[in-house]
N, C-alpha and C positions, 0 to 999 in steps of 0.2 A: 504494500500500500504506500501511497505517497500523500504528502500534505501539500496542497496547492494554494497559491495566492493569485487572485485575479486582478486584472487592471480595472480601471474605471469603466471600461466597456465590459458588461457582464457576459457578452458573447465570446470573449477571448480568454484563453488561458495564458497568463503573462509569464509566470515563472514557477519552476519546480524548486522548492527550497531544500528538500532533503530526500534521499532515496528510501525513506520509510515513513510510515504514518505515525505521528505523535499527537495524541488528543490534547486539546487546549486545557490548561490548568487555570481555572478561574473560580473565585469564591462567589461570583455573582450568580444569582438564581435565574437570571434571564438566559435565553438561548444564545450561545455564541454566534456572532455574525458570520463566521466562516461556515458554520453548519447551515445557517439560513440561506447562504448563497448556493450551497451544494445540494440542498434538499431536492431540487427539481431535476437532478441528474443522477442517473444510475451509475453503479460502478462500471458496468459495461460501457456506458457512454464515456466515462473518464478514460478507461483503458483504451478506447478506440483512438484516442489522440496520441498514443505513443507508438513509435515505429521501431524502437530498439529494445534491447534487453533491459532488465530492471536497473542495472548500474551504468547504462550508457544512454541516458535520457538526453533529448534535445532541450537546451535551456529555454528556447523561445519557440512557440508554435504559432505560425502565422495563419494557418488555415482557419477559416470561419467555421464555427460550429453550426451545422445546418439545422433548421427547425426540426427535421425528421429525427435528429439525434436526441432532441430534448424530450425524452420519454417521461411518462408520469413517474411519480415517486415510487421507487422500488421498495418492496418489503424490507430488503436488506438494508437500504439506506436509512429507513425510518428507525429500525432497531439498532443500527450502528449509531445513529444519533442519540437514541435513548440510552444506550450503554455508555456512550462518551460523556453525556451530561448527567448521568445518575449521581456521581459524587457531589456535583455542585448543587443539585436539587435535593440532596440528602435522601436519595432513593436507596433503598437497601437492595442487595442482590436477590433477596427472597421474592421481590416483585416479579422476577422472571423465573418461571418454573423451569425445572431441569429439562423436561420434555420440549418446552418451547425453545429453549436455547439450542438444544441439539437439532431441532427442526431447522432453525435459521442457519446453523452451521452446515447442515446438509445442503440447503439451498445454495449457500455460498460456495461449497465445494463443486456443486453442479455448474454454477456460473463460471467458476474459474477454469473449468475444462474447455469452455468456448472462448476464453479470453485470449486476446493477442499478446497479452503481457504475462510474464511468468510469475508475478507476485500473486500471493494467495490471500484473499480477503478473510478466509476462515481463520488464518493465523491471527489476523488483527482482531476479529470478533472474539476469538478465544482469549486473547490478551485482555481485551476490554471487559469481557465477562468475569475475569478474575481480578480486576482492579480492586484495591482496597477502598473502603467506604470514604476515607478522607485522604485525598492526595493533593497536596498544596506545596507551598514554598518550604514547608517543614521537611519535605523529602530532601531538599538541598542541604538543609541543616544536618539531617541524619547522615547524608553522604559526606559532608565535611567532617562530622564526628568520626565516621568510620575511617576516613582518610587519615585523620589525626591519630586515631588508635593504631592504624597500620604503621604509620610513621614512628610512633612511640615503640611499637613492638620491634620494628626493624632496627631502631636505634639501640634498643636494649639487647636484642639478640645478636647484634654485631659486636663482637668482643675486641676485635683488633683495631682499636682506634689509637692513633699515635698521640703523643703529648701535644704536638703542634695542632692537630685537628681539634682536640678538646680545648686548648687554650685560645683557639680562634673564635670560640663562642662569644657573641657580643654580650655586653652587660645586660641589655634588655631581655635577652634570651636565657640568661644564666639562671634566673630564679625559676622559671618553669622547667628548665632542664633538671635543676636540682630536685624539684618537687617530683618529677617523673621518677628519678633515681631513688629518692627516699621512699616513695610509695611502693616501688617495685622490690624493695628489700624484704617485704613481707609476702612476696609472691610464693605460690606453691611450687613454682618451677625453680630448680637449682640453677639452671642455666641463666634465667632472668636475674636471680639474686646475685650470682657471680658477676654477671655483666654490670649490674647496677653498682655493686661495690667497687668494681674496677674503674668505672667512670668517676665515681666520687673520689677514688684514690688519685686519679689523674687531675681532676679539677682542683684538689687541695694540695697538689704537689708543690707549686711554685708561688701562687698568689695569696698573700695574706687576706685580701678582701674576700676571696673565694672561701677560705677557711672560716672566716667569720660568718658568712652567709650560710654555709653548710652546717656549721655548729648551731646556728639559730633556727635552722629548718627542722630540727628533730632527728637529724641523721645519726647522732651519737647513740641514743638508746636503741635505734633500729639496727645499728651495726653490731651491737653486742651479741645477740643470739648467733650471728654468723661466726663468731670466734669459736664456737663449739660445733660448727658444722662438720659433718663427716667428710664432705668434699674438701680436699686439701687446698685447692686453688681458690675456692670461695673463701675459706678461712684466711688464706694469704692476702687476698684482696681486701678483706675486712680489716685485718690487723694493720696492713700498710696504710689504709685510709685513716684509721685512728692515729697512727703514727704521724701522718702528715697534718692531721687536725690538731694534734697535741703540740705542734710547734708554735701555735698561737697561744699566748698567755690566757686570753679570755676563755679558751676551750679547756684548759687544764682542770679547773674546778668542775666543769660540766662532765668531763670524762671520769674523773675520780668519783664525783657524786652519783653518777649513774651505775656505779658498781663495776667498773671496767677492770679493776686491779686483779680480781680473782680470775676473770676470763683471760686476761693477758698472761697470767701465770699458767693457766691451762694450755695456752698456745706454746709457752716456753717448754712445756713438758711433752706435747704431742705433735707439734707442728712440723712443717718442712724446715729445712735449714734456713731458708729465707724468712719464713714466718717467725722462727725463734729469734733470729737477729732483729727483726723489726719489732717484735714484742719487747725485747730487751731495751731497744731504743725508746719505745713508747713509755716504758717504766722509768727510763732515765729522765725523760721530759717531765713526767709527773713528779719525779723526785726533786725537781727544782723548787717545789713548794715544800718547806720544811716539815709541815705536819703530815705530808704524804709519805715521807721517808719511813717513819715508824710504822704506819699502816701497811706499807708495801712489804716491809720486813716481817711484820706480824702475820701477813697473809700467806707467807711461805715462798717469797720470791727468791730468796738467796740460794737455797739448794739447787734449783734448776739453773740458776745463773752460774753456779760453780760447775755444774754438769756441762753447760755450754762452753765454759772456759776449758774444760778438759777435752771434750769430744768435738767441739765445733771447728769450723774452718778458721782461717786467719782472721777474716772479718768478724766471724762469730766470737772469737776469743777477744778481739779488741772491744766489741760492743759489750761483752760480759764484763771485761775489766773496767770500762768506763762507768757502767751502771753500778758495779760493786763499789767502786771508789766513791761515787756519790752517796750510796746508801750507808757506807761505812763511816760516814761523818758523825754518826751517833754511836754511843758506847754499846747499846743493846745490839745493834746490827753488827758491830765488830765481833761480839761474842758469837752471834749466830753464824757469821761467816767462818770463824775458826771451827765451830762445831760441825759445819757443813764440809770441812776439809779443804778450805781454800788455800792454806799455806803451802801444801806440797806442790800443787801445779804452779804456784807463783815462783817458788824456788827453782823448779824445773825450767821455767821460762828464762829465769836469770842465767842459769847454767848454760842453757842452749844458746843464749846470745853470746856468751863468752866463747863457746866453741865455734860459733859462726863467724867470729871476727868482726869485721866492719860492715857486714851485710846490713843494709838499711832497714829492711823489714824486721830482722831479728832484734836490732838495736831499739827500734821504736817499740816493739812488743815488750822488751825487757824494761824499758823506761816506765811503761804503764804498769807492769807487774811490780816494779819497785815502789811505785806510788801507793798501790794497794797494800803491799807488804809493810810499808811505813805506817799506814793507817792501822792495821791490825796489831802492830807492835805497841800500840797505845794501851792495850789491855794485857793483864798478866797471862791470860790464856794464849794470847797471840805470841808473847815473848817465848813462852815455853814451847809452843809449836814450832817456832822458827828455829830454835836451837835444836830440837829433836829432828827436824827435817834437813839438817845440815846447812841452815841458812847463813851461819856465821862465816863458814869457809867461802860460800858463794859471794857474800857481800865484800869480803876482804879482797877477793880476786877482781871484783869490779873496780874497787878503789885503786888497785895496783895496775891492772891492765885494761880497764874498760875504755871503750872508744868514745863514750858519751860523757860530756861534762855533767849533764843533768843526772845521769845514772850514778856517777860518783857522788854527787851531792845527796841524792836520796839514800844511797847506801850508808854514808856516814851518819846521816840523821837517824836511820834505823838502828845502826849499831849503838849510837848514843842512847837510844831508848832502851836497848837491851841491858845497858849498864846501870839502869835505874831500877828501883823496885826491890822486892825481897830477894831475888836471885841475882842482883846486880854485881855483887862481888865475885860470884862464881863465873859469871859471863865475862867479866873483865879478864880473868885468868885465861879463859878460852880464847879471847881475842889476842892476848899477848902470845899465846902458844901458836896461833895461826900466823904470827909475824906481821901484825897490822901496823906496828909503830913506824917503820920506814916509809910505807906508802902514805900514812897519815901526815908525816912530816913534809913529804913532797906536795901533798894536796894543800897543806896549810900555807904553802908558798906560791902555788901556781893555779889554784882553783878559783871558782867564783867567790865573791865576797861572802856569800852565805856559807859556801863550802869551806872556806878558810876559817871562818868563825867556828863552825861545828867541829872541824878537825882539831883546832886548838883546844876546844872545850873537852873533846874526847881524850886528847893527849894528857890533859890535866887530870882526868879521871884515872887514867892508866898509871900515872905517876904516884897516885895516892896509895897508902898501904891498903892491901886488899883484905877485907874482912867479910866472912860469909854472912849473908843477910844484911849487908850494908845497904842503906836506903837513902844515902846522901844524894843530893842533886847539885848540878853545877851552879855556881854563883854567877 
């Protein structure tokens, strides 16, 4: 079928607008003018004006329609008109009986067999007979909504978005994009949840304003359940998104307040290597707030951090060391770290650096290990553990042969702490037995200002008469 527009001369067919018939959509209860014009012409009459196939129509037909062609209103035309105008006149489909409709479709099929055009009116009647009762501009709105939903699904189901694509999202599109992602975090589909978390991860990667918007959008509590997801990649995206969000100070209380600490510790225990590293870094960011340090330690973060220090990759070891250093600024966490067995891997890292010589990676790792070792030496349990794990010999070797100035400085500070407390006298004897005095003298002359001062102080300790249980401190 086709929809025709006529010129001012009712006897001429001026233009064929499209190769299929589309009924007019109008809320008016009056009969559309187009149908008023066509009521006096049967479908056979209309078809007789075409001379080509249904998709090869002539755009303008100049032949006059002869009076003989203007037949009386056909039954088909009348009911075609009734079916087309039924929605606008609030007519229900029940007004046409099933038998009646089938009869007209049969007539239409019979007419189409004699038609010079291959289009079939029965298909049009069938479509019109099945039209919904209300068909208006709302259908366009529904189409737009479906298109938007399809675009959202395509956006969420596509996981391989680069950082550049995500960061190119304009500010006015950012908020609806974030909302789509946050809403999708509660989807029943693991693929959608993984994709949504991954996009939030990228959106929060570099821009502080994005982190603020995402934090205020409710993403943080929505991400927490994904930290315990059985799918490792969903878990990895979620923990990395929280890591990126935790870089913003305003988000730190939101993350801690939402109960993220225990879930991050769960990732430390069960996640992939990358997930464990990012969980450690997220805890490090939360530990920037003093009150969080105690709660993180109390929730059990230190043992899995020590495990990451022992078993992790080089990056994992560094992340664990940095987080342990921050947590061990409190006395309680120092004791927890010693109980978790942190001293042995720390001493091993120091020894490994000495064996590696001036290799940059090993030196940097040793410096971090010495910083944490210096922290745990602040409690008696830490002093005892360092001595038992062979820490004195390792520290003396760093002062004597170490390639790093910082490493020498932290080594002498740690040894100075070992000479204090209830076992200070015994530890001084161990230091002298390891031959620490010559390298200390050299350090007091060539080291940094702090290293010189600490070396001179330690030399003063060692010159004092040694008494078991001496608890004197340097003046």
